[in-house]
C-alpha positions as CSV (number, residue, x, y, z in Angstrom):
1,M,-12.6,-3.1,-10.2
2,T,-10.2,-6.0,-10.8
3,E,-10.5,-8.7,-8.4
4,S,-8.2,-9.5,-4.8
5,A,-5.1,-11.2,-5.1
6,S,-5.1,-12.8,-1.7
7,G,-7.8,-14.4,0.8
8,L,-7.1,-12.0,3.2
9,G,-7.7,-9.4,0.8
10,R,-11.0,-10.7,-0.4
11,A,-12.0,-11.3,3.3
12,L,-11.1,-7.5,4.2
13,A,-12.9,-6.5,1.0
14,A,-16.2,-8.6,1.9
15,A,-16.3,-7.7,5.7
16,F,-15.9,-4.2,5.0
17,G,-18.4,-4.2,2.2
18,P,-19.4,-2.1,-0.9
19,D,-20.6,1.1,0.8
20,F,-17.3,1.0,3.2
21,V,-15.0,4.0,0.8
22,V,-18.6,6.1,0.3
23,K,-19.8,6.1,3.9
24,H,-17.1,5.2,6.3
25,L,-13.8,5.5,5.0
26,S,-11.6,8.2,7.1
27,T,-15.0,9.2,9.0
28,D,-15.8,6.7,11.3
29,V,-14.1,3.7,13.5
30,V,-15.4,0.4,11.9
31,L,-14.7,-2.8,13.6
32,R,-15.1,-6.3,11.8
33,K,-14.4,-9.8,12.5
34,L,-12.6,-12.0,9.9
35,D,-11.8,-15.9,10.4
36,P,-8.6,-15.9,12.7
37,Q,-7.3,-19.1,11.0
38,L,-7.5,-17.3,7.5
39,V,-5.5,-14.5,9.3
40,R,-2.7,-16.9,10.6
41,E,-2.2,-18.5,7.3
42,H,-1.1,-15.2,6.3
43,F,1.3,-14.4,9.0
44,S,2.3,-16.4,11.7
45,W,5.1,-16.3,14.3
46,H,7.0,-18.9,12.2
47,D,7.2,-16.1,9.4
48,L,8.2,-13.8,11.9
49,N,10.8,-16.1,13.2
50,E,12.1,-16.9,9.5
51,I,12.5,-13.3,9.2
52,L,14.3,-12.3,12.4
53,S,16.8,-15.3,11.8
54,R,18.0,-13.8,8.5
55,G,19.4,-10.9,10.5
56,R,18.6,-8.6,8.1
57,V,15.2,-6.9,7.0
58,E,16.0,-4.8,4.2
59,P,14.2,-3.0,2.4
60,A,11.6,-3.3,5.2
61,E,12.6,-1.4,8.6
62,L,13.3,-3.3,12.0
63,K,12.9,-1.1,15.2
64,L,12.7,-1.6,18.8
65,C,10.2,1.0,20.5
66,T,9.6,1.7,24.0
67,G,7.8,4.6,26.1
68,G,7.1,6.4,23.2
69,R,10.4,6.7,21.5
70,S,12.6,4.6,18.9
71,L,15.7,2.6,20.9
72,P,18.9,3.2,19.2
73,E,20.0,1.0,16.6
74,H,23.1,0.0,18.2
75,E,21.3,-1.3,21.3
76,Y,20.0,-4.6,19.3
77,T,22.3,-4.9,16.5
78,V,25.6,-6.2,15.6
79,M,28.4,-5.6,12.8
80,R,29.2,-8.9,11.3
81,A,30.6,-9.2,8.0
82,G,30.6,-5.4,6.9
83,H,27.0,-5.5,7.8
84,R,24.8,-4.3,10.8
85,V,22.9,-7.1,11.5
86,V,19.8,-7.8,14.6
87,D,21.4,-9.4,17.5
88,L,18.4,-11.6,18.4
89,A,20.1,-12.1,22.4
90,K,19.6,-8.2,22.6
91,T,16.3,-8.1,21.0
92,F,14.9,-10.5,23.2
93,S,16.4,-9.4,26.2
94,L,14.9,-5.7,25.7
95,M,11.6,-7.1,24.6
96,R,11.8,-8.9,27.8
97,N,12.1,-5.5,29.6
98,G,8.8,-3.8,27.5
99,A,10.5,-3.2,24.4
100,S,7.7,-3.5,21.5
101,L,9.5,-4.7,18.1
102,V,7.8,-3.1,15.0
103,V,8.8,-4.0,11.5
104,D,8.1,-1.1,8.7
105,S,7.3,-1.9,5.3
106,L,6.7,-5.6,6.0
107,D,5.0,-6.1,2.6
108,R,8.3,-5.5,1.1
109,I,9.7,-8.7,2.2
110,H,6.6,-10.8,2.8
111,P,4.6,-12.2,-0.5
112,A,1.1,-12.8,1.3
113,V,1.5,-9.6,3.2
114,R,2.5,-8.0,0.2
115,A,-0.4,-9.6,-2.0
116,A,-2.9,-8.4,1.0
117,T,-1.7,-4.7,1.0
118,D,-2.2,-4.2,-2.7
119,D,-5.7,-5.5,-2.2
120,V,-6.0,-2.8,0.3
121,M,-4.7,-0.6,-2.7
122,R,-7.3,-1.6,-5.0
123,M,-10.2,-1.7,-2.4
124,V,-9.7,2.3,-1.3
125,G,-7.8,3.2,-4.7
126,E,-4.8,4.9,-2.5
127,T,-1.0,4.0,-1.8
128,A,-0.8,1.5,1.1
129,S,1.9,-0.2,3.0
130,C,1.6,-2.9,6.0
131,N,3.7,-2.6,9.4
132,L,4.1,-5.2,11.8
133,F,3.9,-4.5,15.7
134,V,4.8,-7.3,18.0
135,T,4.3,-6.9,22.1
136,F,4.7,-9.1,24.9
137,D,2.5,-8.2,28.4
138,D,0.9,-4.9,28.7
139,A,3.7,-3.1,27.3
140,Q,3.2,0.3,25.1
141,A,5.2,0.9,22.1
142,F,3.9,4.8,21.7
143,A,2.1,7.0,23.6
144,S,-1.2,8.2,23.0
145,H,-0.6,9.6,19.1
146,F,-2.5,10.1,15.8
147,D,-1.1,8.8,12.2
148,E,-1.3,11.2,9.4
149,V,-2.7,7.9,7.4
150,D,-5.8,6.2,7.7
151,T,-5.6,2.7,8.5
152,F,-6.8,-0.8,9.0
153,V,-5.5,-2.7,12.1
154,L,-5.7,-6.5,12.2
155,Q,-5.3,-8.6,15.5
156,V,-3.1,-11.8,14.3
157,H,-2.2,-13.4,17.5
158,G,-3.2,-12.6,21.1
159,T,-4.7,-9.6,22.3
160,K,-3.9,-5.7,22.6
161,S,-6.2,-3.1,24.0
162,W,-7.3,0.2,22.1
163,Q,-9.0,3.4,22.9
164,V,-10.1,5.5,20.0
165,H,-10.6,9.1,21.2
166,G,-11.2,11.1,18.1
167,P,-9.2,14.2,16.4
168,S,-8.4,17.0,17.8
169,E,-8.0,18.8,14.2
170,E,-9.4,18.2,10.8
171,H,-7.3,16.1,8.2
172,P,-3.9,16.5,9.7
173,L,-1.0,16.0,7.3
174,P,2.7,14.9,7.7
175,E,3.7,18.8,6.8
176,Y,0.5,19.9,9.1
177,G,-0.5,19.1,12.2
178,D,0.1,19.0,16.2
179,S,0.8,15.7,17.9
180,D,2.0,16.9,20.9
181,P,0.6,13.8,22.9
182,A,-0.9,16.7,25.7
183,R,-3.4,17.3,22.9
184,C,-5.0,14.1,22.9
185,P,-8.7,14.4,23.4
186,E,-9.8,13.0,27.3
187,T,-13.2,11.4,25.7
188,V,-13.0,7.9,24.6
189,L,-14.9,7.0,21.4
190,F,-14.1,3.4,21.2
191,E,-12.5,1.0,23.5
192,R,-12.2,-2.7,23.0
193,T,-9.6,-5.3,23.3
194,L,-9.0,-6.8,19.9
195,D,-8.8,-10.7,19.7
196,P,-7.4,-12.7,16.6
197,G,-9.3,-12.0,13.6
198,D,-10.6,-8.6,14.7
199,V,-9.8,-5.5,12.4
200,I,-10.6,-2.0,13.0
201,H,-10.7,0.7,10.7
202,V,-9.0,4.1,12.6
203,P,-9.3,7.2,10.2
204,R,-6.3,9.6,9.5
205,G,-5.8,12.0,12.6
206,W,-7.8,10.1,15.4
207,W,-5.9,9.8,18.5
208,H,-5.3,6.4,20.1
209,T,-3.9,4.8,22.8
210,V,-2.9,1.2,22.6
211,R,-1.5,-1.0,24.8
212,G,-0.4,-5.3,25.1
213,G,-3.3,-7.3,26.3
214,G,-1.1,-9.0,29.0
215,E,0.2,-11.3,27.0
216,S,2.0,-12.1,23.6
217,S,0.5,-9.9,20.5
218,L,1.2,-9.5,17.0
219,H,-0.8,-7.6,14.8
220,L,-0.6,-5.9,11.2
221,T,-1.5,-2.0,10.4
222,F,-2.6,-1.8,6.6
223,A,-2.1,2.2,6.6
224,F,-3.1,4.0,3.4
225,T,-2.2,7.8,2.3
226,R,-5.4,9.5,0.8
227,R,-4.8,12.3,-1.7
228,T,-5.7,15.7,-0.9
229,G,-6.2,18.8,-2.0
230,Y,-2.6,19.6,-1.4
231,D,-1.1,16.4,-4.0
232,W,-4.0,18.1,-6.0
233,L,-2.3,21.8,-6.1
234,R,1.2,20.2,-6.5
235,W,-0.1,18.2,-9.7
236,V,-1.7,21.7,-11.0
237,A,1.7,23.3,-10.6
238,Y,3.3,20.6,-12.3
239,R,1.2,21.0,-15.2
240,A,1.7,24.5,-15.2
241,L,5.3,24.3,-16.3
242,D,4.5,24.8,-19.6
243,N,3.7,28.8,-18.9
244,V,7.1,30.6,-19.5
245,D,5.9,32.8,-16.4
246,V,6.0,29.6,-14.2
247,R,9.4,28.6,-15.2
248,E,10.9,32.5,-14.8
249,S,13.6,33.2,-12.2
250,L,11.8,35.0,-9.1
251,S,12.7,38.5,-9.2
252,R,15.0,38.7,-5.6
253,A,16.4,41.9,-6.6
254,G,13.7,43.4,-8.5
255,T,11.4,46.3,-7.0
256,P,8.3,46.1,-5.2
257,E,6.0,46.7,-7.6
258,E,8.1,44.3,-10.0
259,Q,7.7,41.4,-7.6
260,R,3.9,41.9,-7.0
261,A,3.4,41.8,-10.7
262,Q,5.6,38.9,-11.0
263,A,3.1,37.2,-8.2
264,E,0.0,38.4,-10.0
265,R,1.2,36.7,-13.3
266,L,2.0,33.4,-10.9
267,V,-1.3,33.5,-9.6
268,T,-3.0,34.3,-12.8
269,A,-1.4,31.4,-14.3
270,F,-1.8,29.1,-11.8
271,V,-5.6,29.6,-11.5
272,T,-5.5,29.2,-15.4
273,E,-4.4,25.8,-15.6
274,A,-6.3,24.9,-12.3
275,K,-9.8,26.2,-14.0
276,G,-9.2,23.7,-17.0
277,L,-9.1,20.4,-14.5
278,T,-11.2,18.5,-12.8
279,L,-10.6,15.9,-10.0
280,P,-11.2,13.0,-12.3
281,D,-8.4,14.2,-14.5
282,F,-6.3,13.9,-11.8
283,F,-7.2,10.3,-10.6
284,D,-6.8,9.6,-14.4
285,A,-3.1,11.1,-14.2
286,E,-2.5,9.2,-11.4
287,R,-3.8,5.9,-12.8
288,R,-1.3,6.8,-15.7
289,R,1.7,7.1,-13.3
290,S,0.6,4.2,-11.3
291,G,2.9,0.9,-11.7
292,G,3.4,-2.1,-9.4
293,R,6.1,-3.7,-7.7
294,D,9.1,-5.2,-9.5
295,I,8.4,-8.8,-8.9
296,A,10.5,-11.6,-10.8
297,G,8.6,-14.4,-12.8
298,L,11.5,-16.6,-13.9
299,P,11.9,-18.6,-16.0
300,W,9.4,-16.6,-18.1
301,D,10.9,-13.4,-17.5
302,V,14.0,-14.9,-19.7
303,L,12.8,-17.6,-22.0
304,R,11.7,-16.6,-25.7
305,A,9.0,-19.4,-25.8
306,R,5.6,-18.3,-25.2
307,P,3.5,-19.9,-22.3
308,S,1.2,-22.5,-22.3
309,A,-2.2,-22.6,-21.6
310,E,-1.7,-24.2,-18.4
311,A,0.7,-21.1,-17.2
312,V,-1.0,-18.2,-15.0
313,V,-0.8,-14.6,-15.8
314,E,-1.3,-11.7,-13.7
315,L,-1.4,-8.2,-13.7
316,A,2.1,-6.4,-12.1
317,T,0.7,-3.1,-11.5
318,V,-1.4,-2.4,-8.3
319,L,-4.2,-0.4,-10.3
320,P,-5.6,-1.7,-13.8
321,P,-3.9,0.4,-16.6
322,L,-5.8,2.9,-18.4
323,L,-7.3,1.2,-21.8
324,D,-8.2,2.9,-24.7
325,V,-9.1,2.0,-28.1
326,R,-7.5,4.3,-30.9
327,G,-8.4,3.1,-34.6
328,E,-7.1,-0.4,-35.1
329,S,-4.9,-0.3,-31.8
330,V,-5.9,-0.9,-28.2
331,V,-3.8,1.4,-25.9
332,L,-2.8,0.3,-22.2
333,T,-1.2,3.1,-20.0
334,A,0.8,2.4,-16.7
335,A,3.8,3.8,-15.3
336,D,3.9,7.1,-17.2
337,R,4.4,4.7,-20.5
338,E,1.7,3.9,-23.8
339,F,1.6,0.0,-24.8
340,V,0.3,-0.2,-28.1
341,L,-1.2,-3.4,-29.6
342,P,-3.2,-4.7,-32.0
343,A,-7.2,-4.0,-31.5
344,V,-7.8,-7.8,-31.9
345,H,-6.4,-8.1,-28.7
346,R,-9.1,-5.9,-26.9
347,A,-11.4,-8.6,-25.5
348,A,-8.4,-10.5,-24.1
349,C,-7.1,-7.3,-22.5
350,E,-10.3,-6.0,-21.0
351,T,-10.9,-9.6,-19.5
352,L,-7.6,-9.8,-18.1
353,L,-8.0,-6.0,-16.4
354,R,-11.0,-7.2,-14.7
355,L,-9.8,-10.6,-13.6
356,R,-6.5,-9.6,-12.7
357,R,-4.8,-12.9,-12.3
358,A,-6.1,-15.8,-14.7
359,G,-4.8,-19.2,-16.5
360,I,-4.0,-18.5,-20.2
361,G,-6.6,-21.0,-21.3
362,E,-9.2,-19.6,-18.9
363,L,-8.2,-16.1,-20.5
364,A,-8.9,-17.3,-23.8
365,E,-12.2,-19.0,-22.8
366,R,-13.5,-15.9,-21.5
367,S,-12.6,-13.2,-23.7
368,G,-13.3,-15.5,-26.6
369,A,-9.7,-15.2,-28.2
370,S,-7.7,-18.3,-29.4
371,E,-5.2,-19.7,-26.9
372,A,-2.2,-18.7,-29.4
373,S,-3.7,-15.1,-29.9
374,V,-3.7,-14.9,-25.8
375,S,-0.2,-16.6,-25.5
376,A,1.0,-14.0,-27.9
377,L,-0.5,-10.9,-26.0
378,V,0.9,-12.4,-22.6
379,S,4.6,-12.5,-24.2
380,A,4.1,-8.9,-25.1
381,L,3.0,-8.1,-22.0
382,L,5.6,-9.9,-20.1
383,R,8.5,-8.3,-22.1
384,V,7.2,-4.8,-20.9
385,R,6.6,-5.7,-17.6
386,L,2.9,-5.2,-17.6
387,V,2.5,-8.9,-16.1
388,T,4.2,-11.7,-14.7
389,V,3.4,-15.5,-15.5
390,T,4.1,-18.2,-13.2
391,D,3.2,-22.2,-13.5
392,R,0.4,-23.1,-12.0
393,R,1.6,-26.2,-10.5
394,A,4.2,-24.6,-8.7
395,E,3.8,-24.9,-5.0
396,R,3.9,-22.1,-2.2
397,T,5.7,-22.6,0.5
398,E,3.6,-22.9,3.8
399,G,3.1,-19.6,5.9
400,W,4.1,-17.5,2.7
401,R,1.4,-18.1,0.0
402,V,-0.5,-15.7,-1.7
403,S,-3.9,-17.2,-1.9
């Protein structure tokens, strides 16, 4: 497992501990406490004001919600210079009347939140995103509901009242499940007013009722989608495409006997393919496909010069690439591509995959390679966008820091 990128990610991993994924993930409500100051350093009212003041939050999505429904976009936006932008006067007026502000996929526009979200992915091994919820007084954005994803809910500012009721059915999915609020169980399994720094894990499918705590409240929800048998079956079906029976057109006009025979051939093809596969095969295939965020690292993305020992190299992929030694070569696999390097770089590659982020000089020292060799390796990985390079002396803007 690679190290966390952010202070918030490291704090989450430490608070939940190494046994959380095995013993509690998706099965228990778990409450932990983080340092409120650390949390505020990663996101603050100042950061939110900066985002809103831009008028547009793409590629994140901003919406206002009240009474369990999303308000029509035209009620809080206006057209300016051919673009629909947030009208702050309208937005704040609606919020004074009980609307809550939600920014979905905040990780796509905020560096520190992005780094923490990637750390959640590393922690649980699943795809994740982060949503922001802003509530005033005792407003309620949504009626009692459950999510089809697992979550870490982190209170950043103010307080929020939580009731968790448990599931009404096992393992719901976006494609399967009844989220009618009338089905919310009456029994409350967990009840608490979250204070700044409080973080809870709410399993997928567990109903919850949430209200503002009577003051201004800002919380982050890290949501991650776990792989299921449905995902595995789709992967098996894709792998079975080598079988001509799978690619054959369905016999819409055939006789009942012909249609039964074709269905039996399809079942045989899929079962034959499935029997030769294991869950680790599926997870390895996912690692091979896994890429990362497309992050700019100028000037090094364009410079032909090799980075110096003072530069910092960081894996661009969220999950570490697969590493394989083949004769005189070491092969890194990510984003469905193989990158072949001389075997002399094996130790440096293994060290980078473990550390995830390190100075080039540090990477050379830890791997026993020369700085020139590591610099050459980093240049090669930079060209194929497996890493990004930054200047250690570069200052991060306050409130948007990564670590």
